[in-house]
VMD Tcl script that draws the C-alpha trace (Angstrom):
set ca {
  {16.87 12.74 172.39}
  {17.29 9.03 171.47}
  {18.81 6.18 173.63}
  {20.06 3.08 171.20}
  {20.28 0.12 173.59}
  {23.06 -2.43 173.77}
  {23.18 -4.41 170.51}
  {20.41 -2.73 168.70}
  {20.43 -1.55 165.51}
  {17.77 0.93 163.41}
  {17.10 0.03 159.99}
  {18.24 1.92 157.05}
  {16.08 4.87 155.63}
  {16.01 8.04 154.67}
  {13.85 11.17 154.04}
  {13.47 14.73 153.24}
  {14.92 15.78 156.15}
  {18.37 16.69 156.96}
  {19.35 15.30 160.48}
  {21.71 16.02 162.89}
  {22.94 14.81 166.43}
  {24.81 15.86 169.30}
  {26.55 13.03 171.07}
  {25.69 13.20 175.07}
  {27.54 9.36 175.25}
  {28.28 6.38 173.54}
  {30.53 3.59 173.77}
  {33.48 3.37 171.58}
  {31.63 0.61 169.65}
  {28.62 2.49 168.56}
  {28.30 3.76 164.86}
  {26.60 6.08 163.06}
  {26.22 4.61 159.17}
  {25.79 6.93 156.86}
  {26.56 6.53 152.54}
  {28.29 3.52 152.97}
  {30.75 5.33 155.74}
  {30.46 4.46 159.68}
  {31.40 7.11 161.88}
  {32.29 6.59 165.52}
  {29.94 7.87 168.19}
  {31.95 9.42 171.16}
  {30.96 11.75 173.39}
  {30.52 15.56 171.92}
  {30.34 14.53 168.48}
  {28.15 16.40 166.19}
  {26.93 14.29 162.66}
  {25.34 15.49 160.06}
  {22.82 13.25 157.60}
  {21.46 15.83 155.05}
  {18.63 15.08 152.94}
  {18.03 11.85 150.95}
  {20.85 10.13 152.48}
  {20.39 6.33 153.56}
  {21.91 6.32 156.84}
  {21.17 4.04 160.65}
  {22.94 4.18 163.91}
  {24.62 0.80 165.42}
  {25.92 0.30 168.96}
  {28.09 -2.34 169.46}
  {28.67 -1.86 172.29}
  {27.86 -3.15 175.98}
  {26.51 0.60 177.45}
  {23.11 2.55 175.82}
  {24.18 5.46 173.44}
  {22.48 8.89 173.52}
  {21.79 11.64 171.52}
  {20.37 15.24 171.09}
  {18.73 15.64 167.37}
  {18.25 18.53 165.50}
  {15.84 18.72 162.44}
  {14.95 21.38 159.92}
  {11.61 20.22 159.55}
  {9.45 23.26 159.26}
  {11.25 24.21 155.82}
  {9.92 21.57 154.16}
  {6.08 20.13 154.10}
  {7.00 16.54 152.50}
  {9.87 16.19 155.85}
  {7.81 12.97 156.37}
  {8.58 11.26 152.78}
  {10.52 8.25 154.55}
  {12.35 5.55 151.96}
  {13.77 2.04 152.76}
  {16.60 0.41 150.89}
  {15.66 -1.29 147.29}
  {14.30 -4.68 148.27}
  {13.64 -3.69 151.87}
  {17.08 -4.80 153.03}
  {17.76 -4.21 156.43}
  {20.97 -2.12 156.75}
  {23.39 -0.90 154.08}
  {26.80 -2.43 153.75}
  {29.59 -0.36 155.42}
  {32.46 -0.07 151.80}
  {34.40 3.43 152.72}
  {37.52 3.12 154.71}
  {37.57 4.76 157.93}
  {37.55 8.09 158.43}
  {37.30 8.75 154.21}
  {34.93 11.90 154.90}
  {37.11 13.07 157.62}
  {40.16 13.29 155.63}
  {39.10 13.66 152.56}
  {36.56 16.92 153.06}
  {39.34 19.05 154.58}
  {42.09 21.27 152.54}
  {42.88 18.18 150.60}
  {40.60 16.64 148.82}
  {39.83 14.12 145.62}
  {39.08 15.57 142.20}
  {36.21 13.89 141.60}
  {32.25 14.44 139.92}
  {30.20 16.75 142.12}
  {28.21 14.61 144.46}
  {24.59 13.54 144.40}
  {23.56 15.25 146.89}
  {23.61 19.53 148.08}
  {25.57 18.46 151.76}
  {28.04 15.36 152.66}
  {27.17 13.14 155.77}
  {30.29 14.88 157.83}
  {31.14 13.93 161.89}
  {32.67 17.07 163.86}
  {34.58 15.23 166.45}
  {34.58 17.16 170.10}
  {38.24 17.22 170.08}
  {37.80 19.73 167.05}
  {35.64 21.53 168.66}
  {37.66 22.21 172.22}
  {40.78 22.17 170.09}
  {39.37 25.50 168.21}
  {37.89 26.95 171.75}
  {40.95 26.66 172.64}
  {42.57 28.51 170.02}
  {40.44 31.41 170.39}
  {41.27 31.51 174.61}
  {44.76 31.42 173.64}
  {44.11 34.05 171.05}
  {42.23 36.57 173.81}
  {39.50 36.46 171.07}
  {36.28 35.83 174.10}
  {32.84 38.11 172.47}
  {31.07 40.06 174.95}
  {28.05 38.61 174.17}
  {28.85 34.85 173.91}
  {32.22 34.59 174.99}
  {34.14 31.81 173.36}
  {32.31 31.08 170.68}
  {32.24 28.66 167.08}
  {30.59 27.46 164.49}
  {30.70 24.14 163.22}
  {31.24 25.14 159.63}
  {30.04 23.11 156.15}
  {32.84 21.63 154.73}
  {31.18 22.76 151.25}
  {31.13 26.43 151.78}
  {32.55 27.21 155.13}
  {29.43 28.57 155.90}
  {26.61 27.13 158.19}
  {26.49 23.91 159.45}
  {23.25 22.94 157.37}
  {21.84 26.08 154.63}
  {19.11 26.26 157.56}
  {20.16 25.46 161.18}
  {24.27 26.23 162.29}
  {25.23 24.10 165.20}
  {27.83 26.15 167.72}
  {29.71 25.57 171.12}
  {30.93 28.56 173.03}
  {33.11 28.38 176.72}
  {32.15 30.49 179.25}
  {35.19 31.11 181.51}
  {34.69 30.98 185.24}
  {32.16 33.28 186.86}
  {32.01 35.37 183.46}
  {29.44 37.23 182.78}
  {28.45 38.28 179.79}
  {25.91 41.52 178.34}
  {22.64 41.64 177.17}
  {21.57 40.57 173.34}
  {18.91 39.90 171.86}
  {17.82 38.19 168.01}
  {14.84 37.25 166.03}
  {16.24 33.81 165.20}
  {15.82 30.61 168.14}
  {17.95 29.05 169.97}
  {18.18 25.44 171.74}
  {21.00 24.93 174.38}
  {22.73 21.61 175.77}
  {24.75 22.07 178.76}
  {28.07 19.90 177.98}
  {29.66 20.66 180.93}
  {29.55 22.95 183.83}
  {26.49 24.80 185.02}
  {25.40 27.85 184.94}
  {22.68 30.94 184.42}
  {20.59 32.23 181.42}
  {19.06 35.60 181.77}
  {15.95 35.78 179.57}
  {13.59 39.36 179.60}
  {14.88 39.59 183.46}
  {13.42 35.82 184.15}
  {16.88 33.76 185.87}
  {17.17 30.05 184.28}
  {19.51 28.27 186.56}
  {20.59 25.09 184.46}
  {23.59 22.02 185.10}
  {25.42 19.51 183.27}
  {23.32 17.52 180.80}
  {20.07 20.16 180.54}
  {18.68 21.78 178.21}
  {16.50 25.13 177.44}
  {15.38 27.22 175.13}
  {16.03 31.72 174.06}
  {12.48 32.55 172.15}
  {13.21 35.07 169.37}
  {13.63 39.11 169.93}
  {14.22 38.51 173.97}
  {16.69 39.85 175.63}
  {19.16 37.63 177.18}
  {23.05 37.06 179.06}
  {24.75 34.67 180.32}
  {26.37 34.01 183.56}
  {28.76 31.43 184.58}
  {28.56 30.29 188.56}
  {31.11 28.68 188.80}
  {34.53 28.49 189.57}
  {35.62 26.59 186.23}
  {34.46 26.89 182.47}
  {31.11 26.13 181.67}
  {30.19 25.04 177.72}
  {27.56 25.07 175.64}
  {26.33 23.60 172.73}
  {23.54 25.38 170.71}
  {21.46 25.10 167.28}
  {20.18 28.36 165.96}
  {17.88 29.12 163.03}
  {19.60 32.07 162.19}
  {20.95 30.57 158.82}
  {17.26 30.45 157.63}
  {16.35 33.12 159.21}
  {19.27 35.38 156.93}
  {18.03 33.75 153.38}
  {14.87 34.93 154.03}
  {16.38 38.50 154.49}
  {14.08 38.61 157.75}
  {17.58 38.11 160.60}
  {18.29 40.82 163.23}
  {19.61 41.44 166.11}
  {20.68 43.99 168.93}
  {23.01 44.67 171.37}
  {23.22 46.07 174.23}
  {26.30 47.91 175.40}
  {25.53 47.69 179.41}
  {23.09 45.90 181.77}
}
mol new
graphics top color blue
foreach p $ca { graphics top sphere $p radius 0.5 }
foreach p [lrange $ca 0 end-1] q [lrange $ca 1 end] { graphics top cylinder $p $q radius 0.2 }
display resetview
């Protein structure tokens, strides 16, 4: 996790790992700058800086900005290679118009040459994530193992967020109890709204809003929403890398 105090701005740099951020709290004046574009940082947003893209953070507000990082360090032995801007300038200039990436990475796109890096920087606004969860609810698409669950898809091919990791969001309805399942990928969870419990190999872990917990590979687990309101979880999982390597497996129980 990182905290950026009011008035603070980090120095611009780039590295060989892809970096993802889930915003826990931020004033409306806080921004993330990547490849000359300023991205708002609002609670529930997920912001991506792909490998080898220049980026920095700037909190122009009066309250701290806090976010949780997710990196794909384990798949690249050179992740610690770090480069500053030419001439060691501290910050990159913001040259692109507001919401440029958001407006040009949807179904209507400019006809342009291929980007200089495989994935573009992108912000997944919380409003869009919540809207997708509500659409699933309205269409009664609840999964017996994960409740209402969506993946933050890559704008390039519609696949996982990054080639190696996927960000996901799920909603557990009030008093919902899911069926057990297991998979050989690792999942880290952040309790975004509400509270509940996850049972891993018979061990019950209770959590509240703001807690972080993990499910190790190949462990039977299920979710329980213990309150009379919705619980919303964000998660980051390395199943995309496992699938590409041909190792991914999962197993689902039909009952308890």
